[in-house]
C-alpha positions as CSV (number, residue, x, y, z in Angstrom):
1,M,122.8,95.4,75.2
2,A,122.2,96.2,78.8
3,K,121.4,93.3,81.0
4,K,117.7,93.1,82.1
5,R,117.2,94.2,85.6
6,T,115.4,92.0,88.1
7,I,114.5,92.4,91.8
8,R,117.5,90.2,92.7
9,T,120.0,92.1,90.6
10,I,119.2,95.7,91.6
11,P,120.5,97.4,94.8
12,Q,118.3,96.1,97.6
13,E,118.3,99.1,99.9
14,R,116.9,102.5,99.0
15,T,119.6,105.1,98.8
16,P,119.3,107.3,101.9
17,M,119.2,111.1,101.7
18,R,121.5,113.1,103.9
19,E,119.8,115.4,106.4
20,Q,120.7,118.0,109.0
21,D,121.1,116.8,112.5
22,P,117.7,117.2,114.3
23,A,119.2,119.1,117.3
24,V,120.8,121.6,114.9
25,R,118.0,122.0,112.3
26,A,115.3,122.6,115.0
27,K,117.0,126.0,115.6
28,N,117.3,127.1,112.0
29,F,115.2,127.5,108.8
30,E,117.7,125.8,106.5
31,E,116.5,122.9,104.4
32,V,116.3,119.6,106.4
33,A,116.9,117.2,103.5
34,C,120.2,117.8,101.7
35,G,119.4,116.0,98.4
36,Y,121.3,113.4,96.4
37,N,124.7,114.0,94.9
38,L,125.5,112.4,91.5
39,E,126.8,109.2,93.0
40,E,123.8,108.7,95.1
41,A,121.4,109.5,92.2
42,L,123.2,107.0,89.9
43,R,122.9,104.3,92.5
44,E,119.2,104.9,93.1
45,S,118.5,105.0,89.4
46,E,119.9,101.4,89.1
47,R,117.0,100.3,91.3
48,C,114.4,101.1,88.6
49,L,113.3,98.0,86.7
50,L,112.3,100.1,83.6
51,C,109.0,98.1,83.7
52,P,107.3,97.7,80.3
53,D,103.9,98.4,81.8
54,E,105.1,101.6,83.6
55,P,102.7,101.7,86.5
56,C,104.4,104.7,88.0
57,I,103.4,106.9,84.9
58,S,99.7,106.1,85.5
59,G,100.3,106.8,89.2
60,C,101.5,110.4,88.4
61,P,98.7,113.0,88.1
62,V,100.5,114.6,85.2
63,G,101.8,111.4,83.6
64,I,105.6,112.1,83.8
65,N,107.7,109.6,81.8
66,I,109.3,108.3,85.0
67,P,111.3,105.3,83.7
68,G,112.5,107.6,80.8
69,F,114.0,110.3,83.0
70,I,115.5,107.7,85.4
71,Q,117.1,105.9,82.5
72,K,118.7,109.1,81.4
73,I,120.1,109.6,84.9
74,G,121.7,106.2,84.7
75,E,123.3,107.2,81.4
76,K,124.6,110.4,83.1
77,N,122.6,112.4,80.6
78,L,121.1,114.8,83.2
79,R,120.1,117.3,80.6
80,G,118.1,114.6,78.8
81,A,116.5,113.7,82.1
82,Y,115.5,117.3,82.6
83,D,114.1,117.5,79.1
84,I,111.8,114.5,79.7
85,L,110.7,115.8,83.1
86,T,109.8,119.3,81.9
87,S,107.9,118.1,79.0
88,T,105.1,117.4,81.5
89,N,106.2,118.9,84.8
90,L,107.2,122.6,85.0
91,L,108.3,122.4,88.6
92,P,110.5,119.3,89.2
93,S,112.5,120.8,92.1
94,I,109.3,121.7,93.9
95,C,107.4,118.5,93.2
96,G,110.4,116.4,94.1
97,R,110.3,118.0,97.6
98,V,106.7,118.3,98.6
99,C,104.6,115.9,96.5
100,P,103.4,112.7,98.4
101,Q,105.1,110.3,96.0
102,E,104.4,107.5,98.5
103,N,100.7,107.8,97.6
104,Q,101.2,108.4,93.9
105,C,104.1,107.1,91.7
106,E,106.1,105.4,94.4
107,G,102.9,103.9,95.8
108,V,102.5,101.7,92.6
109,C,106.2,101.1,91.9
110,T,106.8,97.4,91.1
111,V,110.0,97.4,93.2
112,G,107.9,98.4,96.2
113,E,106.0,95.1,96.1
114,S,109.2,93.3,97.3
115,L,111.6,96.1,98.5
116,E,111.4,99.8,99.3
117,A,110.0,101.6,96.2
118,V,112.4,103.5,94.0
119,A,113.0,107.0,95.4
120,I,111.3,108.8,92.4
121,G,110.8,112.0,94.2
122,R,114.4,112.3,95.3
123,L,115.6,111.6,91.8
124,E,113.2,114.2,90.4
125,R,114.5,116.8,92.9
126,F,118.1,115.9,91.9
127,V,117.4,116.6,88.3
128,G,115.5,119.8,89.0
129,D,118.2,121.1,91.4
130,T,120.9,120.3,88.8
131,A,118.9,122.3,86.2
132,I,118.7,125.3,88.5
133,K,122.4,125.1,89.3
134,E,123.4,124.8,85.6
135,G,120.9,127.4,84.4
136,W,119.0,125.1,82.2
137,S,115.5,125.9,80.9
138,N,113.3,124.7,78.0
139,V,111.9,127.7,76.1
140,P,110.4,126.5,72.8
141,Y,109.9,128.6,69.7
142,I,106.6,130.3,70.3
143,E,104.4,131.6,67.4
144,R,102.5,134.4,69.0
145,N,98.7,134.7,68.4
146,R,96.1,137.4,69.1
147,F,94.7,135.8,72.3
148,R,95.0,137.3,75.8
149,V,94.6,134.9,78.8
150,G,94.2,135.9,82.4
151,I,95.2,133.6,85.3
152,V,93.9,134.3,88.8
153,G,96.3,132.9,91.3
154,S,100.0,132.0,91.0
155,G,100.0,128.7,92.8
156,P,100.7,125.4,91.2
157,A,97.5,125.2,89.1
158,G,97.9,128.8,87.9
159,M,101.5,128.3,87.0
160,A,100.9,125.1,85.1
161,C,98.0,126.7,83.1
162,A,100.0,129.9,82.4
163,A,103.0,127.9,81.1
164,D,100.9,125.8,78.6
165,M,99.0,128.9,77.4
166,A,102.2,130.9,76.9
167,K,103.7,128.0,75.0
168,A,100.6,128.0,72.8
169,G,101.4,131.7,71.8
170,C,99.0,133.5,74.1
171,D,99.7,136.7,75.9
172,V,99.4,135.6,79.6
173,T,99.0,137.7,82.7
174,V,98.9,136.1,86.2
175,Y,97.2,138.0,89.0
176,E,98.4,137.3,92.6
177,A,96.8,138.8,95.7
178,F,100.1,138.6,97.7
179,Q,103.2,140.6,97.1
180,E,105.1,137.7,95.6
181,P,104.1,135.0,93.2
182,G,104.0,131.4,94.2
183,G,100.7,131.0,96.1
184,V,100.7,128.3,98.8
185,L,104.2,127.3,97.8
186,K,105.4,130.7,99.1
187,Y,103.1,131.4,102.0
188,G,102.3,127.9,103.3
189,I,105.5,125.9,103.1
190,P,108.5,126.8,105.3
191,D,112.0,127.1,103.9
192,F,113.2,124.1,105.8
193,R,111.0,122.0,103.5
194,L,110.9,124.1,100.4
195,P,113.4,127.0,100.1
196,N,112.2,130.3,98.6
197,P,115.1,130.5,96.1
198,T,114.0,127.2,94.6
199,I,110.4,128.6,94.1
200,D,111.8,131.8,92.6
201,A,114.0,129.9,90.2
202,E,111.1,127.9,88.9
203,I,108.9,131.0,88.6
204,D,111.7,132.7,86.5
205,K,111.3,130.0,83.9
206,L,107.7,131.1,83.5
207,R,108.9,134.6,82.9
208,Q,111.2,133.3,80.2
209,L,108.1,132.0,78.4
210,G,106.7,135.6,78.4
211,V,104.3,135.2,81.4
212,R,103.7,138.5,83.3
213,F,102.9,138.6,87.0
214,E,100.8,141.3,88.6
215,C,101.1,141.0,92.4
216,N,99.2,142.8,95.1
217,T,96.1,142.4,92.9
218,L,93.1,140.9,94.6
219,V,90.7,139.8,91.9
220,G,87.1,140.2,93.1
221,R,88.0,143.5,94.9
222,L,89.9,145.5,92.3
223,F,87.9,144.0,89.4
224,T,85.7,141.0,88.8
225,I,86.0,137.9,86.7
226,E,83.2,139.3,84.4
227,Q,85.2,142.5,84.0
228,M,88.3,140.5,82.9
229,I,86.2,139.1,80.0
230,D,83.9,142.0,79.2
231,E,86.1,145.1,79.8
232,M,89.8,144.1,80.1
233,G,89.9,142.2,76.9
234,F,90.8,138.7,78.0
235,D,89.7,136.0,75.7
236,A,89.9,133.3,78.4
237,V,90.4,133.2,82.1
238,F,91.6,130.5,84.5
239,V,90.8,130.7,88.2
240,G,93.3,128.8,90.4
241,V,93.1,130.6,93.7
242,G,93.3,127.6,95.9
243,A,91.3,127.0,99.1
244,G,93.2,128.8,101.8
245,Y,90.3,129.9,104.1
246,P,91.0,128.0,107.3
247,S,88.3,126.0,109.2
248,A,87.8,127.3,112.7
249,L,87.9,125.3,116.0
250,N,84.3,126.4,116.9
251,I,84.8,125.7,120.6
252,P,84.5,128.0,123.6
253,G,87.5,130.4,123.9
254,D,88.6,130.1,120.3
255,S,88.4,133.9,119.8
256,L,91.0,134.6,122.6
257,N,94.2,136.4,121.9
258,G,96.7,133.6,121.3
259,V,94.5,131.5,119.1
260,L,95.3,131.6,115.4
261,S,95.2,129.5,112.3
262,A,98.2,127.7,110.9
263,N,97.7,129.6,107.6
264,E,98.2,132.9,109.5
265,L,101.2,131.7,111.4
266,L,102.9,130.3,108.3
267,T,102.1,133.3,106.1
268,R,103.5,135.7,108.7
269,C,106.6,133.5,109.1
270,N,107.3,132.5,105.5
271,L,106.0,135.2,103.1
272,M,106.1,138.2,105.5
273,R,109.5,137.0,106.9
274,G,108.4,137.3,110.6
275,R,111.1,134.7,111.4
276,D,113.8,137.3,110.5
277,F,112.7,139.9,113.2
278,P,114.0,142.6,113.7
279,N,115.1,142.8,110.0
280,Y,111.5,142.4,109.1
281,D,109.0,144.0,111.5
282,T,106.2,141.5,111.1
283,P,104.0,140.9,114.1
284,L,104.3,137.2,114.9
285,P,102.9,135.7,118.1
286,V,105.5,133.5,119.7
287,G,104.4,131.1,122.4
288,K,106.5,129.2,125.0
289,R,104.1,126.3,125.1
290,V,102.4,125.9,121.8
291,A,99.5,123.5,121.1
292,V,98.8,122.7,117.4
293,V,95.5,121.1,116.7
294,G,95.6,118.7,113.6
295,A,98.0,116.2,112.1
296,G,98.3,117.1,108.4
297,N,101.3,118.5,106.6
298,T,100.2,122.0,107.5
299,A,100.1,121.1,111.2
300,M,103.5,119.6,111.0
301,D,104.8,122.8,109.4
302,A,103.2,124.9,112.1
303,M,104.7,122.8,114.9
304,R,108.2,122.8,113.4
305,V,108.1,126.5,112.7
306,S,107.0,127.2,116.3
307,M,110.0,125.1,117.6
308,R,112.3,127.2,115.4
309,L,110.8,130.4,116.6
310,G,111.8,129.6,120.2
311,A,109.0,127.6,121.8
312,D,110.1,125.6,124.8
313,K,107.4,122.9,124.2
314,V,105.3,122.2,121.1
315,Y,102.4,119.7,121.3
316,C,100.4,118.0,118.5
317,I,96.8,117.5,119.5
318,Y,95.0,115.0,117.2
319,R,91.7,113.2,117.7
320,R,92.7,110.0,115.9
321,S,95.8,107.8,116.2
322,R,99.2,108.1,114.5
323,K,98.1,105.6,111.9
324,E,95.2,107.9,110.7
325,A,97.3,111.1,110.6
326,P,97.0,112.6,107.1
327,A,100.6,114.0,107.1
328,R,103.3,112.4,105.1
329,L,105.1,109.8,107.2
330,E,108.4,111.6,106.5
331,E,107.0,114.8,108.0
332,V,105.7,113.1,111.2
333,H,109.1,111.4,111.6
334,H,111.0,114.7,111.2
335,A,108.7,116.3,113.7
336,E,109.3,113.5,116.2
337,Q,113.0,113.8,115.7
338,E,112.9,117.5,116.5
339,G,111.2,117.1,119.8
340,I,107.5,117.6,119.0
341,E,105.3,116.0,121.7
342,F,102.4,114.1,120.2
343,H,99.0,113.6,122.0
344,W,97.2,111.1,119.8
345,L,93.5,110.3,120.5
346,T,93.0,113.7,122.1
347,N,90.4,116.3,121.1
348,P,90.2,119.9,122.3
349,V,86.8,121.0,123.8
350,A,87.7,124.5,125.1
351,V,90.4,127.1,125.1
352,L,91.0,128.4,128.7
353,D,91.1,132.1,129.4
354,D,93.9,133.6,131.5
355,G,91.6,136.3,132.8
356,K,93.3,139.0,130.6
357,G,91.9,137.9,127.2
358,G,94.7,135.5,126.5
359,V,95.3,131.7,126.6
360,R,96.3,129.8,129.7
361,G,95.5,126.3,128.6
362,L,93.6,123.8,126.6
363,R,90.8,121.5,127.9
364,C,90.8,118.2,126.0
365,V,89.0,114.9,126.1
366,R,90.4,111.4,125.4
367,M,89.1,109.7,122.3
368,E,88.8,106.1,121.1
369,L,88.2,104.9,117.6
370,G,84.9,103.5,116.6
371,E,83.5,102.5,113.2
372,P,84.8,104.0,109.9
373,D,83.3,107.2,108.8
374,E,82.8,108.6,105.2
375,S,86.5,109.2,104.8
376,G,87.2,105.5,105.5
377,R,89.0,106.2,108.7
378,R,87.6,105.0,112.1
379,R,85.4,107.6,113.7
380,P,86.8,109.1,116.9
381,V,84.4,108.8,119.9
382,A,84.9,110.7,123.2
383,V,85.7,108.7,126.3
384,A,83.2,109.6,129.1
385,G,84.7,111.4,132.0
386,S,88.2,111.7,130.4
387,E,88.5,115.5,130.3
388,F,91.8,117.0,131.4
389,D,93.6,120.4,131.1
390,F,97.1,121.2,130.2
391,E,99.0,124.4,130.1
392,T,99.6,126.3,126.9
393,D,99.9,130.0,125.9
394,L,99.4,129.7,122.1
395,V,96.9,127.5,120.2
396,V,97.3,127.0,116.5
397,Y,94.6,125.2,114.6
398,A,95.3,123.3,111.3
399,I,92.1,121.3,110.8
400,G,91.5,121.9,107.1
401,T,90.6,124.7,104.7
402,N,87.7,125.9,102.7
403,A,87.1,128.0,99.6
404,N,87.6,131.7,100.1
405,P,84.1,133.3,99.6
406,I,85.4,136.4,97.6
407,M,85.0,134.6,94.2
408,G,81.4,133.6,95.0
409,Q,80.5,137.0,96.4
410,T,81.8,139.1,93.5
411,S,81.0,137.0,90.4
412,G,78.3,135.0,88.9
413,L,80.3,131.8,89.0
414,K,78.2,128.8,89.9
415,L,79.3,127.2,93.2
416,N,78.7,123.8,94.7
417,K,77.1,123.3,98.1
418,W,80.5,123.6,99.8
419,G,81.3,126.9,98.2
420,Y,83.8,125.6,95.6
421,I,83.6,126.6,92.0
422,A,81.5,124.2,90.0
423,T,82.9,123.0,86.7
424,D,82.2,120.4,84.0
425,D,84.5,117.6,83.0
426,N,86.6,120.0,81.0
427,L,86.9,122.4,84.0
428,A,84.7,125.0,82.3
429,T,82.7,127.1,84.7
430,S,79.2,128.6,84.3
431,I,80.7,131.7,82.6
432,A,81.8,131.2,79.0
433,G,85.5,131.4,78.5
434,V,86.2,131.0,82.3
435,Y,87.8,127.8,83.6
436,A,88.9,126.8,87.1
437,G,91.0,124.1,88.6
438,G,93.0,123.0,91.7
439,D,91.9,123.3,95.3
440,I,89.2,125.9,94.5
441,V,87.4,123.1,92.6
442,T,88.3,119.9,94.4
443,G,89.2,121.1,97.9
444,A,92.6,120.5,99.4
445,A,94.9,118.3,97.2
446,T,98.5,117.9,96.3
447,V,100.8,120.3,94.3
448,I,101.1,117.8,91.4
449,Q,97.3,117.3,91.3
450,A,96.8,121.1,91.1
451,M,99.3,121.2,88.3
452,G,97.4,118.4,86.5
453,A,94.2,120.5,86.8
454,G,96.0,123.6,85.4
455,R,97.2,121.6,82.4
456,K,93.8,120.0,81.8
457,A,92.2,123.5,81.9
458,A,94.8,124.8,79.4
459,R,93.8,122.0,77.0
460,S,90.2,123.0,77.3
461,M,91.0,126.7,76.9
462,K,93.0,126.0,73.7
463,A,90.0,124.1,72.3
464,F,87.7,127.0,73.3
465,L,90.0,129.5,71.5
466,G,90.5,127.3,68.5
467,I,94.2,126.9,69.0
468,R,95.7,123.8,67.6
469,D,97.0,121.6,70.4
470,P,100.0,119.6,69.1
471,A,99.5,117.1,71.9
472,L,96.3,115.9,70.4
473,A,96.2,113.8,67.3
474,Y,94.4,114.7,64.1
475,H,91.1,112.9,63.4
476,E,91.9,111.4,60.0
477,D,88.3,110.7,59.0
478,G,88.5,112.8,55.9
479,A,85.4,114.8,56.8
480,N,84.8,118.4,57.7
481,T,88.0,119.7,56.1
482,F,88.6,122.9,54.1
483,F,91.6,122.9,51.8
484,G,92.8,119.8,53.8
485,I,92.6,121.6,57.2
486,D,90.2,120.3,59.9
487,T,87.6,123.0,60.2
488,R,87.5,122.5,64.0
489,E,90.9,124.2,64.2
490,R,89.5,127.5,63.0
491,N,93.0,128.2,61.8
492,F,94.4,129.9,58.7
493,A,97.2,129.4,56.2
494,R,99.5,132.1,54.8
495,V,99.3,132.5,51.1
496,R,101.7,134.6,49.1
497,L,100.2,136.4,46.1
498,I,102.6,137.0,43.1
């Protein structure tokens, strides 16, 4: 019997992950973090206490059996670890890279109360990458049924819902507005943080389940949600289009040439391959002195992309302090290593015109922190008489996103006061048979939270269609049965007549 692990007997230090040298990586788009090898993964797996109360599972939005897959790593049973992971998480290589584990599973890790938390995300990535390298996939036997399901959006929520509905036997078609599936994973996250081949490998596993992708298809323009139900023959529809409509600066000069959203910059660079000019002839504004307004993960991506595109100086302009920055600590650290210049407690009040319709600078004001606002963070207050100008020729704003209005303009879906799709507790919308989840319902959230919403919607869709969900237990109350079958299943049994 294995000896019980305690805080004193496990490795005391978190196993570091190898990274590219900052001076080298700031000039290329290759992945910054190199990932664990087997020896490193085995060592880190020894730090898991295999707690009986399993707080990390409750901290995971999709309830991954984290101690279970880590134990399998320790046994060198990597295929077993992959089987446990993919029973609840379709995208381990992706989530292991971009999910904020420090605020989820690692944030409640028992080891983290005394030492650094177990590197759950790094171990998840290791297993997912091993599966891609070895060509592993988990495609169950699927008994096909007569139901057709349409998924609008191929981001994390749409992919998770599509996978569960395909496994339930439905004919699933995913509609994507862009030319490649992946949603925000493809257009919003640079290769140095999430390589495109990794996304493509995970999407291929959906195709193995029978999921079809229809790209260059903008639902709401080519056809509506109502048409999908009434005319196109879909029995149920899931809307997971995200919330990629950027919030504007709304300050004087924000319409000048040389002012753009981080979403536009990243989409042109990542999805449209503007970084590979002249092999890809995508217009991509490149500044020599770039100011990025905001301090979330998207802002960090925009700053680090600008550096790699050839900017001489890149500035981060944020109205609160470093402590309040919403980006992952790891992303801020990487940006600092790569030479990004941070201006904390600084707020832009005007973009300055160069006299030719372009940008020559940014006028800012110093801030100080007052009382906490509704977000719980201390409210920034302008310091009187502290205005100053500094030189810049490109301003990129990354101050949040909103719901794209196309859904609300072209369908009868009920929206809330912020323009997001209104749903009930089961993620059902105001149109029968139509469900929604992810950022288009909640506003900006994490990849794993969007996946959790997609899976929750799939459970509701199966109940709506009368498909037996094996994850749900029978109600053994002996009532409402017909020939021993619960009538709520609306199912049938094959009978052979002799």
